[in-house]
C-alpha distance (Angstrom), angle and dihedral (degrees) to the residues before:
residue distance angle dihedral
X1 . . .
X2 3.80 . .
X3 3.76 120.6 .
X4 3.83 109.8 -99.7
X5 3.78 118.3 -101.9
X6 3.79 87.6 -126.0
X7 3.79 144.1 -48.3
X8 3.82 117.5 -83.8
X9 3.83 124.0 -166.6
X10 3.85 109.6 -152.9
X11 3.82 112.0 -157.3
X12 3.85 119.7 -173.3
X13 3.80 134.2 131.0
X14 3.85 90.6 -138.3
X15 3.86 110.5 82.8
X16 3.82 93.5 -155.0
X17 3.80 93.8 56.4
X18 3.84 91.5 45.4
X19 3.81 91.7 51.1
X20 3.84 95.0 44.1
X21 3.83 94.9 48.2
X22 3.83 92.8 43.5
X23 3.85 93.2 49.8
X24 3.79 93.2 48.9
X25 3.79 94.6 47.9
X26 3.81 91.0 46.5
X27 3.81 88.1 53.9
X28 3.81 87.4 54.6
X29 3.82 89.9 55.3
X30 3.82 101.6 -96.8
X31 3.79 124.5 131.4
X32 3.82 107.3 -125.7
X33 3.84 132.3 -157.7
X34 3.81 118.9 -173.0
X35 3.87 126.4 -146.5
X36 3.82 126.7 -176.4
X37 3.81 95.1 -149.6
X38 3.81 147.1 5.0
X39 3.80 95.6 -93.0
X40 3.81 91.9 53.4
X41 3.81 89.5 47.4
X42 3.82 91.5 54.2
X43 3.79 90.0 52.8
X44 3.82 90.2 52.0
X45 3.81 91.2 48.1
X46 3.79 91.6 52.1
X47 3.81 92.0 56.8
X48 3.82 105.3 31.8
X49 3.80 139.6 49.9
X50 3.80 105.3 -113.3
X51 3.79 122.2 -174.1
X52 3.82 97.7 -170.0
X53 3.82 138.2 11.7
X54 3.82 118.5 -151.2
X55 3.84 106.6 -165.0
X56 3.77 138.7 169.8
X57 3.82 115.1 -123.1
X58 3.81 97.5 -138.2
X59 3.81 115.4 52.7
X60 3.82 134.8 143.2
X61 3.78 115.0 -91.8
X62 3.81 109.9 1.1
X63 3.81 111.1 27.2
X64 3.78 125.9 -133.1
X65 3.82 89.9 -108.0
X66 3.81 90.6 57.3
X67 3.82 89.9 47.6
X68 3.84 89.6 50.4
X69 3.81 91.0 53.4
X70 3.81 91.7 50.4
X71 3.83 93.3 48.2
X72 3.83 92.6 48.6
X73 3.81 90.2 48.9
X74 3.81 101.2 40.5
X75 3.86 104.0 26.2
X76 3.82 107.4 33.0
X77 3.86 92.7 166.5
X78 3.84 91.0 60.9
X79 3.82 118.1 83.5
X80 3.82 124.0 -148.4
X81 3.81 131.2 -143.5
X82 3.80 115.3 -165.9
X83 3.84 124.2 -145.7
X84 3.82 112.8 -149.8
X85 3.79 140.9 165.5
X86 3.79 121.0 -112.7
X87 3.81 89.6 -106.1
X88 3.83 89.9 56.4
X89 3.81 94.3 60.0
X90 3.80 92.6 121.1
X91 3.78 89.5 51.9
X92 3.81 89.5 52.3
X93 3.81 90.0 53.5
X94 3.80 89.2 50.1
X95 3.80 89.0 50.8
X96 3.82 90.6 53.7
X97 3.79 89.4 52.5
X98 3.80 90.1 50.2
X99 3.81 92.4 55.3
X100 3.85 109.6 -81.1
X101 3.81 114.1 150.0
X102 3.85 93.9 -144.3
X103 3.80 142.8 -33.6
X104 3.85 138.6 -133.0
X105 3.80 127.5 -151.1
X106 3.81 123.3 -125.7
X107 2.96 131.2 -88.8
X108 3.80 81.2 55.2
X109 3.81 119.0 -127.4
X110 3.83 99.5 -143.6
X111 3.78 94.1 -154.4
X112 3.81 91.2 50.6
X113 3.80 88.5 46.0
X114 3.82 91.6 54.9
X115 3.81 92.0 49.2
X116 3.81 92.9 49.3
X117 3.83 93.2 46.5
X118 3.84 92.7 49.7
X119 3.80 90.3 46.5
X120 3.80 93.4 49.0
X121 3.82 93.8 48.5
X122 3.82 90.8 46.2
X123 3.80 91.1 51.5
X124 3.81 89.2 48.6
X125 3.86 90.6 50.9
X126 3.83 92.7 48.1
X127 3.80 90.6 48.2
X128 3.82 90.4 52.1
X129 3.83 91.7 50.0
X130 3.81 89.8 47.7
X131 3.81 91.4 51.2
X132 3.80 90.3 49.7
X133 3.82 91.5 49.9
X134 3.80 92.3 48.5
X135 3.79 89.0 48.4
X136 3.83 91.8 55.3
X137 3.81 90.3 49.0
X138 3.79 90.3 48.4
X139 3.81 92.2 50.7
X140 3.80 90.6 51.1
X141 3.80 91.7 48.5
X142 3.78 89.6 46.0
X143 3.79 92.0 54.5
X144 3.78 90.9 50.6
X145 3.80 90.8 45.3
X146 3.78 91.9 49.8
X147 3.78 90.4 54.0
X148 3.80 91.8 51.3
X149 3.79 92.5 45.5
X150 3.79 91.5 47.7
X151 3.81 89.4 57.9
X152 3.79 89.7 45.2
X153 3.84 93.6 49.1
X154 3.79 93.6 45.8
X155 3.82 93.0 54.8
X156 3.82 97.0 36.8
X157 3.82 121.1 118.1
X158 3.82 90.6 -134.6
X159 3.79 126.8 84.1
X160 3.83 107.8 -105.7
X161 3.80 124.4 -173.7
X162 3.82 138.6 168.8
X163 3.82 120.1 -156.2
X164 3.81 130.4 -171.3
X165 3.82 126.4 -134.3
X166 3.83 91.2 -87.4
X167 3.79 93.0 55.2
X168 3.85 94.5 -106.0
X169 3.79 118.7 139.2
X170 3.80 114.8 -107.1
X171 3.80 95.8 176.3
X172 3.83 138.6 -2.4
X173 3.81 124.3 178.8
X174 3.76 129.3 -127.0
X175 3.85 94.9 -97.5
X176 3.84 90.0 53.3
X177 3.83 91.8 53.9
X178 3.81 94.1 44.2
X179 3.82 93.1 49.2
X180 3.80 96.4 47.7
X181 3.84 95.9 35.0
X182 3.83 98.3 -120.6
X183 3.83 127.3 139.3
X184 3.81 128.3 -145.9
X185 3.79 89.8 -98.8
X186 3.83 91.4 54.7
X187 3.80 94.8 54.5
X188 3.82 95.6 67.6
X189 3.81 92.6 59.8
X190 3.82 101.1 46.4
X191 3.79 137.6 65.9
X192 3.80 137.7 -159.5
X193 3.82 92.8 -86.3
X194 3.84 89.7 58.2
X195 3.81 93.9 61.3
X196 3.83 98.6 40.2
X197 3.77 122.6 91.6
X198 3.83 106.6 -110.9
X199 3.80 95.1 -113.6
X200 3.84 90.5 53.8
X201 3.83 96.1 59.0
X202 3.88 95.3 82.3
X203 3.81 88.5 47.6
X204 3.81 91.1 53.7
X205 3.80 91.3 47.7
X206 3.80 87.3 56.5
X207 3.81 89.0 51.6
X208 3.81 89.9 56.5
X209 3.83 89.6 57.3
X210 3.82 90.1 49.6
X211 3.82 90.5 49.7
X212 3.81 90.0 54.4
X213 3.81 87.7 57.8
X214 3.82 102.5 40.9
X215 3.87 105.4 10.6
X216 3.85 91.0 -133.5
X217 3.80 137.5 54.3
X218 3.81 123.2 -166.7
X219 3.81 131.0 -155.3
X220 3.79 95.4 25.4
X221 3.81 114.9 178.5
X222 3.81 122.8 -166.0
X223 3.80 143.7 140.3
X224 3.82 124.8 -113.5
X225 3.80 123.5 -162.8
X226 3.83 116.2 -139.6
X227 3.76 125.2 -137.9
X228 3.82 88.9 -97.6
X229 3.86 92.0 51.8
X230 3.81 94.3 -103.8
X231 3.84 114.3 145.4
X232 3.81 116.1 -124.0
X233 3.84 118.3 -165.1
X234 3.82 112.9 -150.3
X235 3.80 138.1 179.2
X236 3.80 127.7 -166.3
X237 3.78 150.3 106.0
X238 3.81 131.7 -66.8
X239 3.82 127.5 -160.2
X240 3.78 131.3 179.4
X241 3.79 141.0 -150.6
X242 3.80 110.0 -134.5
X243 3.80 125.7 -170.5
X244 3.80 124.2 -176.9
X245 3.79 90.4 -10.4
X246 3.83 92.8 -55.9
X247 3.80 128.3 112.5
X248 3.84 110.9 -114.5
X249 3.82 104.5 171.6
X250 3.81 139.3 -12.6
X251 3.80 128.1 -150.1
X252 3.77 122.8 -158.9
X253 3.82 129.4 -170.6
X254 3.81 112.8 -166.3
X255 3.78 137.5 177.3
X256 3.80 122.3 -144.6
X257 3.84 105.6 -117.7
X258 3.82 97.1 165.1
X259 3.82 95.3 120.5
X260 3.81 91.7 47.0
X261 3.81 90.6 46.7
X262 3.80 91.4 51.3
X263 3.81 90.3 49.6
X264 3.84 90.4 48.0
X265 3.82 91.0 49.9
X266 3.79 90.9 50.1
X267 3.81 90.2 48.3
X268 3.79 91.3 46.2
X269 3.81 91.4 51.0
X270 3.78 89.6 50.0
X271 3.79 92.1 48.0
X272 3.81 90.9 47.2
X273 3.80 91.2 52.5
X274 3.79 89.6 48.8
X275 3.83 92.4 47.6
X276 3.82 91.7 47.8
X277 3.81 89.0 51.4
X278 3.82 90.8 45.7
X279 3.81 91.8 49.3
X280 3.80 94.4 48.7
X281 3.81 100.7 42.2
X282 3.83 115.7 98.5
X283 3.82 89.8 -141.9
X284 3.78 122.7 82.9
X285 3.80 117.5 -111.6
X286 3.81 116.8 -157.7
X287 3.81 126.2 177.6
X288 3.83 125.4 -170.3
X289 3.78 132.9 -178.0
X290 3.76 123.5 -121.2
X291 3.81 91.7 -79.8
X292 3.79 93.7 54.6
X293 3.82 96.3 -104.8
X294 3.81 113.8 145.2
X295 3.83 112.4 -115.0
X296 3.84 100.6 165.0
X297 3.82 129.8 35.4
X298 3.83 122.2 170.1
X299 3.88 128.0 -154.4
X300 3.81 92.3 -100.3
X301 3.81 88.9 57.7
X302 3.82 87.9 51.9
X303 3.83 89.6 55.8
X304 3.82 93.5 46.5
X305 3.82 99.5 46.3
X306 3.83 102.5 22.9
X307 3.83 95.2 -125.6
X308 3.81 118.2 123.5
X309 3.79 118.3 -132.8
X310 3.82 91.6 -103.8
X311 3.83 90.9 51.8
X312 3.81 96.0 45.4
X313 3.82 100.9 45.8
X314 3.81 110.8 92.7
X315 3.83 94.2 18.4
X316 3.82 121.8 116.5
X317 3.80 114.8 -105.1
X318 3.81 88.4 -120.9
X319 3.84 87.2 73.0
X320 3.82 88.5 77.2
X321 3.82 94.9 45.1
X322 3.82 128.6 79.4
X323 3.77 113.4 -103.9
X324 3.82 92.6 -114.3
X325 3.83 90.0 66.1
X326 3.85 95.6 49.0
X327 3.85 96.6 97.1
X328 3.79 92.7 46.1
X329 3.81 90.2 50.2
X330 3.81 93.5 51.1
X331 3.84 91.8 49.2
X332 3.81 92.4 48.9
X333 3.82 91.7 47.7
X334 3.83 92.5 51.4
X335 3.81 92.3 46.7
X336 3.80 93.6 49.4
X337 3.80 91.8 46.6
X338 3.81 93.0 52.7
X339 3.79 101.1 38.3
X340 3.80 100.4 24.8
X341 3.79 91.4 -118.1
X342 3.77 142.5 54.9
X343 3.76 141.4 -178.4
X344 3.83 91.1 -72.7
X345 3.82 102.5 33.6
X346 3.81 111.4 108.2
X347 3.83 92.4 6.9
X348 3.79 134.5 94.0
X349 3.79 110.7 -124.3
X350 3.80 136.6 172.4
X351 3.80 114.9 -120.3
X352 3.78 138.9 163.0
X353 3.81 120.1 -110.1
X354 3.78 129.5 -168.2
X355 3.82 123.0 -130.8
X356 3.79 125.8 -140.6
X357 3.84 90.5 -99.7
X358 3.83 91.4 55.4
X359 3.81 97.1 -104.7
X360 3.79 118.7 130.4
X361 3.79 124.4 -120.4
X362 3.84 127.7 -165.3
X363 3.79 111.0 -125.2
X364 3.79 139.2 -178.7
X365 3.82 112.5 -139.7
X366 3.83 133.9 -165.4
X367 3.83 113.1 -171.0
X368 3.81 130.4 -162.2
X369 3.82 129.6 178.7
X370 3.79 127.5 -147.9
X371 3.81 138.3 164.0
X372 3.75 138.2 -147.9
X373 3.80 130.1 -178.1
X374 3.80 88.7 -2.0
X375 3.83 94.1 -55.6
X376 3.81 121.1 120.1
X377 3.81 120.9 -137.9
X378 3.80 133.2 -175.8
X379 3.80 123.4 -150.1
X380 3.80 122.7 -167.9
X381 3.80 130.7 -169.7
X382 3.82 105.9 -148.1
X383 3.81 124.6 -163.6
X384 3.81 123.9 -170.3
X385 3.82 105.7 -130.9
X386 3.80 96.0 179.1
X387 3.82 92.5 116.1
X388 3.80 91.8 46.7
X389 3.80 91.0 49.8
X390 3.78 90.2 48.8
X391 3.81 91.1 50.1
X392 3.82 90.5 49.4
X393 3.79 89.9 48.5
X394 3.80 91.0 47.4
X395 3.82 91.4 49.5
X396 3.81 90.9 50.6
X397 3.79 89.2 47.6
X398 3.81 91.8 49.0
X399 3.81 91.9 50.4
X400 3.80 91.4 49.3
X401 3.80 90.8 46.5
X402 3.84 90.6 49.2
X403 3.80 91.1 52.0
X404 3.81 91.3 47.7
X405 3.83 90.2 47.6
X406 3.84 91.6 51.9
X407 3.81 90.6 50.2
X408 3.80 91.2 49.7
X409 3.83 91.6 47.8
X410 3.82 92.6 53.0
X411 3.79 91.7 48.6
X412 3.80 91.0 45.5
X413 3.84 90.9 51.8
X414 3.81 91.6 53.7
X415 3.80 91.2 46.3
X416 3.81 89.8 49.0
X417 3.83 93.2 53.7
X418 3.78 89.8 51.5
X419 3.79 92.1 46.9
X420 3.84 91.6 50.6
X421 3.80 90.5 56.1
X422 3.80 90.2 50.8
X423 3.83 90.5 48.0
X424 3.80 92.7 52.1
X425 3.81 91.2 52.3
X426 3.81 91.0 46.1
X427 3.82 92.5 49.4
X428 3.82 90.8 57.1
X429 3.80 91.8 50.8
X430 3.83 90.9 45.0
X431 3.81 92.1 52.8
X432 3.80 90.6 56.8
X433 3.82 92.4 47.4
X434 3.84 90.5 47.3
X435 3.79 93.1 56.2
X436 3.79 91.0 51.8
X437 3.83 91.5 45.4
X438 3.80 93.1 51.3
X439 3.81 91.0 58.5
X440 3.84 91.9 50.7
X441 3.82 92.4 45.1
X442 3.81 92.7 51.4
X443 3.77 91.0 54.4
X444 3.81 95.5 45.7
X445 3.82 92.1 45.6
X446 3.78 92.1 57.8
X447 3.79 91.2 50.2
X448 3.84 93.8 47.1
X449 3.83 92.6 48.4
X450 3.82 91.1 56.7
X451 3.83 92.3 46.9
X452 3.82 92.2 47.3
X453 3.83 93.0 52.8
X454 3.81 90.2 54.7
X455 3.82 92.1 48.5
X456 3.81 93.0 49.0
X457 3.78 92.2 54.2
X458 3.81 91.1 50.3
X459 3.83 93.5 47.5
X460 3.80 91.5 49.6
X461 3.80 91.2 55.0
X462 3.81 92.6 50.1
X463 3.84 93.1 46.2
X464 3.84 92.4 54.6
X465 3.80 91.0 49.7
X466 3.83 91.0 49.2
X467 3.82 92.1 51.4
X468 3.78 91.4 52.7
X469 3.84 90.6 50.6
X470 3.87 93.0 48.5
X471 3.83 92.2 50.2
X472 3.78 91.2 52.7
X473 3.84 91.8 49.8
X474 3.81 92.8 49.9
X475 3.81 91.4 51.4
X476 3.81 90.3 50.3
X477 3.82 93.0 50.4
X478 3.82 91.7 47.8
X479 3.79 91.1 49.2
X480 3.82 91.5 49.9
X481 3.80 90.9 49.5
X482 3.82 91.8 48.9
X483 3.81 89.2 48.7
X484 3.82 92.7 52.1
X485 3.82 91.0 46.4
X486 3.80 91.4 49.7
X487 3.79 91.1 48.9
X488 3.81 91.9 51.5
X489 3.80 91.5 46.8
X490 3.81 91.9 48.2
X491 3.80 90.3 50.1
X492 3.80 91.9 48.6
X493 3.82 91.2 45.7
X494 3.79 90.2 51.7
X495 3.80 90.4 51.4
X496 3.81 91.8 48.0
X497 3.82 91.2 47.4
X498 3.81 90.8 52.0
X499 3.80 91.0 48.3
X500 3.81 89.9 47.7
X501 3.80 92.8 52.2
X502 3.82 90.3 47.3
X503 3.83 91.9 49.1
X504 3.81 90.6 46.9
X505 3.80 92.3 52.3
X506 3.77 93.7 45.7
X507 3.79 91.5 47.4
X508 3.79 92.8 51.8
X509 3.80 90.2 49.7
X510 3.81 91.8 50.0
X511 3.80 93.4 47.3
X512 3.85 93.5 67.6
X513 3.83 98.2 58.2
X514 3.82 89.5 38.1
X515 3.79 90.3 55.6
X516 3.82 90.2 51.7
X517 3.83 91.9 48.0
X518 3.80 91.1 49.6
X519 3.83 93.3 45.8
X520 3.81 96.2 47.7
X521 3.81 92.2 44.2
X522 3.80 89.0 54.8
X523 3.84 90.6 50.1
X524 3.80 90.7 49.2
X525 3.80 90.1 50.7
X526 3.83 88.9 57.5
X527 3.80 94.8 46.4
X528 3.81 103.6 38.7
X529 3.79 121.1 83.4
X530 3.80 103.0 172.8
X531 3.81 109.2 104.9
X532 3.82 98.8 -141.6
X533 3.81 91.7 49.5
X534 3.80 91.4 47.0
X535 3.84 90.8 55.0
X536 3.82 91.8 52.8
X537 3.84 92.6 46.5
X538 3.82 90.2 48.9
X539 3.82 89.1 52.3
X540 3.85 90.4 51.0
X541 3.81 91.3 48.0
X542 3.83 92.3 48.1
X543 3.80 93.2 49.9
X544 3.84 90.5 47.3
X545 3.84 90.1 53.7
X546 3.79 89.7 48.1
X547 3.83 90.6 52.4
X548 3.81 90.4 48.9
X549 3.82 88.8 54.6
X550 3.81 91.8 50.4
X551 3.83 91.7 49.3
X552 3.80 91.3 49.2
X553 3.83 90.2 51.0
X554 3.82 89.6 51.2
X555 3.83 91.5 49.5
X556 3.78 91.3 47.1
X557 3.83 91.8 49.5
X558 3.83 94.6 44.8
X559 3.82 97.1 44.3
X560 3.81 115.7 103.3
X561 3.78 116.3 -121.0
X562 3.76 140.2 164.3
X563 3.83 117.2 -106.6
X564 3.79 106.9 -95.2
X565 3.79 131.3 163.5
X566 3.78 117.2 -138.9
X567 3.78 136.1 158.2
X568 3.78 103.0 -67.2
X569 3.81 135.3 -176.3
X570 3.81 106.7 -139.9
X571 3.85 89.7 -157.5
X572 3.85 89.3 58.9
X573 3.82 91.3 50.4
X574 3.82 90.8 51.8
X575 3.83 92.2 46.8
X576 3.83 90.8 52.4
X577 3.84 91.5 50.8
X578 3.81 93.7 47.9
X579 3.81 90.3 49.3
X580 3.82 89.7 52.2
X581 3.84 91.3 52.7
X582 3.81 96.6 35.0
X583 3.80 95.9 105.6
X584 3.84 95.5 46.2
X585 3.80 91.7 45.8
X586 3.81 91.8 52.5
X587 3.81 90.6 44.9
X588 3.84 90.5 54.1
X589 3.85 92.7 48.6
X590 3.80 92.5 -114.7
X591 3.80 116.9 155.0
X592 3.80 112.8 -146.3
X593 3.83 118.7 -150.9
X594 3.82 117.6 -168.1
X595 3.80 122.6 -161.5
X596 3.83 101.1 174.4
X597 3.81 120.0 169.5
X598 3.83 105.1 -121.6
X599 3.84 90.4 -156.1
X600 3.81 94.1 50.5
X601 3.84 109.0 142.1
X602 3.83 122.3 -125.9
X603 3.80 120.0 -113.2
X604 3.80 139.1 -169.6
X605 3.80 109.2 -89.3
X606 3.80 144.4 129.1
X607 3.81 104.9 -94.4
X608 3.85 93.9 -156.4
X609 3.79 94.7 48.1
X610 3.84 92.0 49.8
X611 3.81 88.2 46.8
X612 3.81 88.9 53.8
X613 3.84 91.8 49.9
X614 3.82 94.6 48.6
X615 3.82 93.0 43.3
X616 3.82 90.6 52.5
X617 3.84 92.7 50.1
X618 3.84 94.0 45.7
X619 3.83 91.8 47.2
X620 3.83 92.2 48.9
X621 3.83 90.9 49.8
X622 3.83 90.9 47.3
X623 3.82 92.1 52.1
X624 3.83 94.0 45.0
X625 3.83 93.9 51.1
X626 3.80 93.3 43.5
X627 3.81 93.2 51.4
X628 3.83 92.5 43.7
X629 3.82 101.5 50.9
X630 3.82 110.3 -18.9
X631 3.81 93.9 -107.7
X632 3.78 139.1 46.4
X633 3.78 152.4 159.7
X634 3.82 122.4 -100.7
X635 3.82 120.0 -164.8
X636 3.83 120.8 -164.0
X637 3.83 116.0 -174.2
X638 3.83 135.3 173.1
X639 3.79 126.8 -169.7
X640 3.79 142.6 144.7
X641 3.82 112.7 -100.4
X642 3.80 123.0 174.8
X643 3.81 94.6 -19.4
X644 3.83 92.8 -50.0
X645 3.79 133.8 101.5
X646 3.80 107.1 -114.3
X647 3.82 120.4 -157.0
X648 3.83 116.3 -169.0
X649 3.83 122.1 -169.3
X650 3.84 113.0 -176.6
X651 3.80 132.6 177.6
X652 3.81 134.2 -178.3
X653 3.78 93.7 -134.4
X654 3.82 126.9 131.0
X655 3.85 95.3 -72.6
X656 3.80 125.7 -143.4
X657 3.82 134.4 -89.1
X658 3.81 117.3 -112.0
X659 3.81 94.1 -105.4
X660 3.84 90.3 58.1
X661 3.82 94.1 44.0
X662 3.82 92.1 58.1
X663 3.86 91.5 53.5
X664 3.78 100.7 37.4
X665 3.85 94.5 108.8
X666 3.83 95.1 47.0
X667 3.84 115.1 114.3
X668 3.83 114.3 -101.9
X669 3.82 92.9 7.9
X670 3.81 110.3 133.0
X671 3.80 138.3 155.0
X672 3.81 93.2 -159.3
X673 3.79 124.5 106.1
X674 3.81 119.7 -92.3
X675 3.81 110.3 -75.1
X676 3.82 94.4 21.1
X677 3.81 99.3 85.3
X678 3.79 143.8 6.8
X679 3.81 97.9 -148.3
X680 3.84 90.9 -123.0
X681 3.83 100.2 99.4
X682 3.81 99.9 83.0
X683 3.83 91.4 36.0
X684 3.83 89.5 56.3
X685 3.85 90.1 45.6
X686 3.80 89.4 52.4
X687 3.81 91.1 51.0
X688 3.84 93.4 47.7
X689 3.81 92.6 51.1
X690 3.82 91.1 47.8
X691 3.82 89.7 50.9
X692 3.84 86.2 56.6
X693 3.87 89.7 52.1
X694 3.78 88.6 -112.2
X695 3.80 137.4 125.3
X696 3.81 131.7 -123.6
X697 3.81 123.3 -166.6
X698 3.79 137.7 167.2
X699 3.82 132.9 -138.4
X700 3.79 118.5 -168.6
X701 3.79 143.2 161.0
X702 3.80 128.9 -172.3
X703 3.79 111.6 -101.7
X704 3.84 92.8 7.0
X705 3.81 107.0 70.5
X706 3.80 144.0 -110.4
X707 3.81 132.4 -81.4
X708 3.84 125.5 -165.3
X709 3.83 115.2 -160.0
X710 3.82 121.1 -162.8
X711 3.82 122.8 -172.5
X712 3.83 116.2 -165.9
X713 3.79 123.2 -175.8
X714 3.81 118.1 -117.3
X715 3.82 104.1 -118.0
X716 3.83 115.6 -167.4
X717 3.87 119.4 -162.4
X718 3.78 124.2 -165.2
X719 3.82 120.0 -111.2
X720 3.79 113.4 -78.6
X721 3.79 92.7 19.5
X722 3.82 95.0 95.5
X723 3.78 139.4 48.9
X724 3.85 117.2 -97.9
X725 3.79 109.6 -76.2
X726 3.82 100.7 -159.6
X727 3.84 90.6 91.8
X728 3.80 95.9 41.4
X729 3.81 117.2 95.9
X730 3.82 98.2 26.9
X731 3.84 113.8 80.3
X732 3.83 91.8 -163.5
X733 3.84 92.2 51.7
X734 3.81 90.1 48.2
X735 3.80 90.6 51.8
X736 3.85 92.3 50.7
X737 3.81 91.1 47.9
X738 3.75 89.7 57.4
């Protein structure tokens, strides 16, 4: 069997076309491999040597154009023929530009296909032979070139070296060996690290990484160490030969710049000493070129003129001079440039400078001129003499002031002598007038003393009568005020008595049906067995007991009684008040929080009066919160503080301003609308607490709320000295006891 003309990979998503093209090409003597898509074709290409790929342009997934790009990039020795429809002619042209060897038009003409495949493979073979021929020519030219370059390198004045991947020297030229003091026999036993100064090795390692990226690095600076230990500074270029991403060899061409480096170091040291001096001197140092452009500006100059170094450098020197001195400066600069001197060069002169903000500053300037490489420069040492000028001005002012003061003193002395003469004459005249005046004064004093005694007696009589009249008026006003207060209290007491009688009657009427409800619910609880019915009857019975408790609290509150102090639990009083207001508080969306000390001691107090105080405070808080925002939080707390029982009632209502807080316990003072309060409630509370030797105070803030604090003393009574306390504090228990 003949060897195949070549291997063709047929790629098409249509099986019929793949089979037809493969069979025809096989008949022509080609070995054919079929692939249904671009991905399958890439897998075949990665594992087989393919001479030509015949592919359709339009295929599902990866297109033929994408496959072409991959083949051109990854398999440059494989040619590609594209199969396209007539309508895809532009695409075929694009494929040729991308790297396709040829194209055929569908429906495929098999004979034309065979011709184009043979032609493409033949072109590919000729191109390979041509590349091989050019490669042989290039190798021959390279050998000749290497020989010429070897002669050139060996006789060059630069240091030339070639180093392998391990850092061993492959080649060094004659200049390299002469400069570093090594012989041919020494080179075989040393490497690059042996001739580098130790601090340069990390730098050279970094160069190797750069060479892997760009294959050459220019303007390399490093330091070699000769065989005798002498340091050799070199500059040059390094390039590398890289194969498969790995460094094979490096070649460096360096120039010995040791003498220049030593001169630069000496110059740098000199410049550094000059800069250190310039930075530390209190005088400004300014240097300009021959055209007057500033080229050096030290920190002291920054302080004097206000320009930073960055701002000053490159500016003309005239920028720091007042405009009126500009012409004089230009003339002096031209004269010094031509003759090497001027009116100011070599002398110390006083001038006027101009700061960055436009203000002028007196300065003392010493100027020197120097040249280098044919260029003329001017250096000036500038001293700010503002303080010295001020001192001179102050001294002149002091001298002038001293002279003026001496003149004034002389004149004042003459004026004083004249004034003393006038005073002596006036004193004589005054003595005569004084004697006459003393006689008149003595007479008038006697007369005035007699008149004054009569007036004092009359005034004393009238003052006593006025005091008697004022005392009578004050007593009348106090009596009228007491009368009005008593009238208001009587009226309020009458209203409360009427309300109490009404509440008592209503409570008695309610008690009868409540007793029946409670009794029958208890009977039903004994007779009923069904669970759901029992739960409802228990709810009825519980609510009936709750109503009985409320009625008993109302009766207890409304019942008349004489003030009497007994052993009282303050917690019980507060519980009774909160039960009385429980319904209204719930109706007004007010949440009540109780923090009652369970170990609170009892004390001697009037249960009803304390109940009245707490009820008034709770009702006021309820009304304030309801009117403010229709809801609220009420906190009731009891505790022992400093040997007293402390009761705190707080709300989150609107609070009160300071002017209302200071008057809140005054009789008839109220902030409520007409008809909603008498202004006596808090005044009565204040009086009740005082009668119990206690204190009541208020804390409030607008928009935060109000807190009433009551401190009651803890009064302990010996056994047998008080009425039984088991009925006190619970209105329902008191009612049953009676």
